[in-house]
Structures are given as C-alpha cells and as structure tokens.
C-alpha angles and dihedrals in degrees: 000000000000132000097054106068093078095045099121092048098049093041088058092046090048094052091049090049094049091048090054090049091053088062091059114096114246105265121179113234110250124225093265096047088226094127096068128182089064145130132252110206102168139033108288140183118204122203102237094287121189120216114181108178112170096168127098095271117120111230112235133176118178118208097213104180146035134260094033130161111193114188113187090182096216096318118168113224116185123181133170094230124008140339101214124196111188133179096255130270109279090352138095129240115230135156094001122161122191113194138187108350137140121219119190113167127163087221118193097187105079095193097048120091138224088230110031116187113201117203116170141107095274100044103032138242129296119218135164094012117167131188113190141170091001140134126220114188125169140143093234138351129074126285101223126003137177117221126187139031106282131100121262120213131187104012119167131186106186136181094335133137128232123191137173098359136129091241132358089218132354118197097156105148127270084175086305124143113199118202132180094015118172120187101177136165098354133143120223118184137166096007109171090215119007141334089239149320139206132195125191117003153115132238095017116175130190108182137169095348128151115215119177147154095015140117094264142335133246117327137193110201109167142044102311134162134194096020119173128191110181139159094359124148115213125181141165097010138132089237136357114204109007105187104177102159096179093055091095098353143026111259147340121232123205105012117173123189107182139167098351130147120218125178129178090352104138102219098020096181121017115176122176129171093004124155122195093009127171120196105180141163097353125149116217115181142169113021094340122134142184127231125188125182123173088354121158118190145047130324109184146154095009125144117218110179145164102008132153101182104184113224095354131074120249089234118028124173127180133177093347140140109215150162100215107182144156095005125146118218111182132176098351125156144138139201089292097045092253119150095178138358120202114180150134111064094318111167136185141063132317104192136175096348126146120220103187132180124197118257111291095014103080091097093056103043118077137197104208126201114186134172095345128141137201093014124151123200108193128178097346127148115224110189086170139062116290113212121188118196112181122309133129136242098016117159126195112193131177093350135140120226134192095198138335122224101191113183098167116011108193119165093337120149125192116200135188094354118182110191101022127102133192090249097080119155135199123235094272092053096254115142110242104181102227115219100244125172144145124277115252118279113218106142092132089066105065098148120129093250097053113120110250095243092183091068104041130086120233107254130069102359130137116247128212124168116193139171139150093285099051150305142255120207108188112214102220130047112262130233117202097162109151096017109139098202131022107188104166090173090067099044104037127055124187105179134155105308091341132095121176148148129223104241091199095064119105094239095045093103090055089057101038095100138108116294146160115252125202122191119200130207096039110160098185116111097193127057087224089066093062129081118195116202134187114205089342096309125105108265115228122152095015093059114063142160092038114190125181112198104188090177089066097027092238137129119202130186141152126249131194097217143342141287123114118309121196136182126218121190117208134197126208115256099038113156115228114250117226120218112179110304093343136077109225119247095270132136122262122201104226117178093322095320132102114234121193137150139088108344123175126188115215106199120258095331095081141268123307117199109217129185132359123337128196122200117194113192107223122221112241109248115235 
C-alpha cells in the first residue's frame, strides 16, 4: 500500500540530488542555520532558530559523523521543497538523536522525505538512529524514509508529531531489512496516505501511538517477525493495522496485536499469511471490522461492536487455522445482513464467544459458515441466525442458537442445543430437516489417554477410551457420521479386570473391531499366573501379543473383535472346589505345572477328564 509504486522514479531523483550535494563544499552549519546546505559534524544545540525560506532552494542538512545528539530546541525550519537529513557523504550514521524541532515544508516532491535516511554502499549505513520529541509538518512528502539497499538496525521514533504528510514513516524495503524498530508515543494526523509502513524486518514495535484522520494506519507489508502492536489508538481511517505479509514477501511469524482501540477504521485488523499470531484484548467499534486470511494462531477476548460494514462482513475468515475464543461480537451487519462469514477450509475451534444482535434484529443478522472443515463451535451464544452453506465435519457443542438457516448440511453435528428445535426452516419457508443430535457422552472414561470426544468431528478419527481400570485403543479410525447419539458410557464398560461392549447398542457395530486392551491393577508377576477369558471361556487364538508388565501392574494384549474380556489371577497351591459332580474351573498345581480346564468327577469309579485342558509350565522362582 502506498509509497512504493514510484520507487524507481524517486530513487533516480534522489541519486541525482545526492550527487549534486556531493559537489557542495563541506560547510559547517552556523548557529542560525541560515547557511543551508551545510554539515553538522558534532553534537549541537540550537537556540530555537527560525529559518523561513520560501524560495526554490531545497533545505539540506548533512549529518556527517557518528554519535551525534542534535537538539533543535523547538526551532522552526520552513522550506519550499524538502528538508533533507542524510547519513553523511562517505560516512555512516550511528547513534544519532534528533530532538525538538519543527519542520514545515511546502514540499513538491511527494516521495521525498523530511528526514531521508540513506543506507547503501556509496553513502554508508544508518544504525541506532533516534528521532524524539519532534514535530514534522508538511503539506506533502513523507516524514521519515529509508533509501538504499542496506539493513537498518536500532531505529526509534519517539514522542513526536506528524501532520499533513503522505506518510509519517515509510520503511518499505528497497532491499532493506529493519531490525529493532520502535515507533512509540507518536501522534500522526491528516496523513494523505498512511501513518506508516514497514517491509522486511525483525523485532518491530508500534506502541502508544495515536493515528487519526488519515488514509490508513500502520502497515507491515513484507517478511517480518516478532511484530508487536500495543496500546495504540486508531480512529477515522481506511484501515488500522494492515498486516499483509505476502504483499512484498511470503509470511510474518510471531505477530501480536494487543490492547489497542480502533474506532471507525474500516478494516481495523487485517492479517494475511501470519504464523503464530495473537490478536488479543482489542476494542473495535463503529464500522470497524476484522479480516483474516491464511492466519494461524489465537484470536481471543476482543470486542467487535456496532458496525455496518457495507459489502463486507464485520468478521471474515478465509483459509485459516484458529483458536477463536471469548470474543464479543455485538450489533454487526452489512448490506446483506451478515454479521460474520467464515469460509474456505478454515479449521480450528470457536469457543465461548457471544454473537449478539440488538433487540428486534436477530432475525436479520446472520453468522455464516461456508465450505469449512474440521471446525468445532463449543459453548458459543448465537443470538443471530446461523447459516451453514456446505462444509464438512462441523461440530456445534453446548451452544445456543436463535435460528438455523441450513442450505447445505454436510457432516454437521449440533450438540446440547438449548433454543433450537427440529422444525427449522430456511428463508423461503422450506423445511430442511437439520441434523440435530446429542454430543457424545464419555464421562466414565476420564483417563489421560481418552480421546477428547467433545472436540472431534465424526468421521475418520482415532478412538481411545481410558480410565483407572484399563484402556481400549481401537485399531482403525472411526466414522460416526450420521449417528444421532453417542453414549459411550452405555455401550462400553472398563471395570476392574473386565472390559466389554454391549452388543445390543446401536453403535456396537462401529466399535466391534480389532483393538489393544490394557488391564490395570494386575498383581501377578508371572504370565503363568494369569488367565484371560472371553465371555467366560479361556481365550486362545483371539487374544495375541500378550505382555505382562509387573513393574507397572498392567496386562496388555490384542483382540480381533469384541465381547467381554476378563482377567483371573491364580496362585500356586489352590485346592480344586467341588460342585456336585464337577470340579470347578480352578487351577491345580501339579508337579510344578498349572492344570486347568473342564474336569468332571464320576463317583467312586474314578476320575474322567472331559473337555480341553491347558497346562502352563511355571518358571521356578529364584
């Protein structure tokens, strides 16, 4: 945005100008600054001088040294064209501070600047440059501008005032990389274009600034990292924070927008191609909106209120991966009655937000979800219409709805609704039959490995149920799309030394697959002291990969399908128990082996062994 489209032209003009300056003999600036163009070679304090040059001469002061502090002490410097601070011919700028000056040119070169920092091979490098307690006031032209192809480190613009300029500052890259930039406590007003913009850089900080009555606010337009906007007040602008990191680059990493106030700012926060972003505790009011595209990060605790945003939605999100939580959106609409529009493969979680319409307007303001996937809405309040247009794997849990307008319901699940009924109609009165069901019930499985079933969608997800007695890890991803009730408490039991499924439950067939079972609280130290049974019968070929971990008191094995699996622990020396003509299915220690299986006792004639026997040779304990 702005300032960069004329680069080739003003670069050429600048080089010509600098060449002409190099032909000027080095003249030290006098105490009245009436011998401009001139050089300042040492720290200097001027006594509130007034220079009012209305001729055609371009004002020029060359900072021809390092470690300078220049205090103009409230001087008023007026030039017809440009006051031009450069980095010194054949020298570098470093550790320069400019204090307390007033600059009021009637500049005719829009892309020149009142303070022009040159950073290239011929004219040097500018580092640790600070402008403080100053005023820049001009009819056109930029306030501060970087020129050249070198990096700039340690630049500060502090407690200064900028009026009637094209830009307050313009650091859009000409192969520049700006690091450790602090723009803090400044006032920008009546900028023809923007209050300021930055391209490539690292550790960029915009703090405590006021930007008002201008074309737009403070932009980041290149590959930037560690960007902070905090405690700024923005008003009456076309946009506030325009963070479009693919404008001249590819992406921004680590962008924080925190504790700012924006009012009547059009697009208050625009973030595109941002990774690890945090948009937090901002107030956006009066026709101000937010737009996120290819944004990855958190958007939380923001207030977005009282906006009629024309042809755009107050909240628009495209192709993003977000945690959008605890935000208040109140009285938002546009020409189409849209409060918010979320679309285009956006994924993530919308949790504990409030989307509120004023009294009497809930039927005309919509929250639209279109063509999204893997998106969870949890604990939100929608005092507005909810319209779903396409999309897959969308879950609404613990939310309140005013009305659903559901044009294309694909893979959408509504859970724990409060004010919604099955008889939901579209705008033209046609019954649409919304897919409404309960959220999954799984409170009996509170182990750390249990899948959080409140935050998954119903198709193609891995399922683990875990509690203090044991765990089931189902082998294949599950698909419960279309299931109206998922009460895992009623169909699955993980009790002490028993794991089973209720085959009569509607979702039993979805769970009757191979799995890994783990039993807790197993005291046996030898695999020969454990009996595994399926439906009361010793499990052989169906139970495989048996592992006893006596250090963790667990027994793990694989099963091919489900019934009820139980564990019995045995101890050597047990005496068989007789019940009628049969000996119960108990272990018998026989010459160091354990004998168990079907045993029948036939009166006084002897013992008949009936059925299948299993003999496990026990290891001799040391």
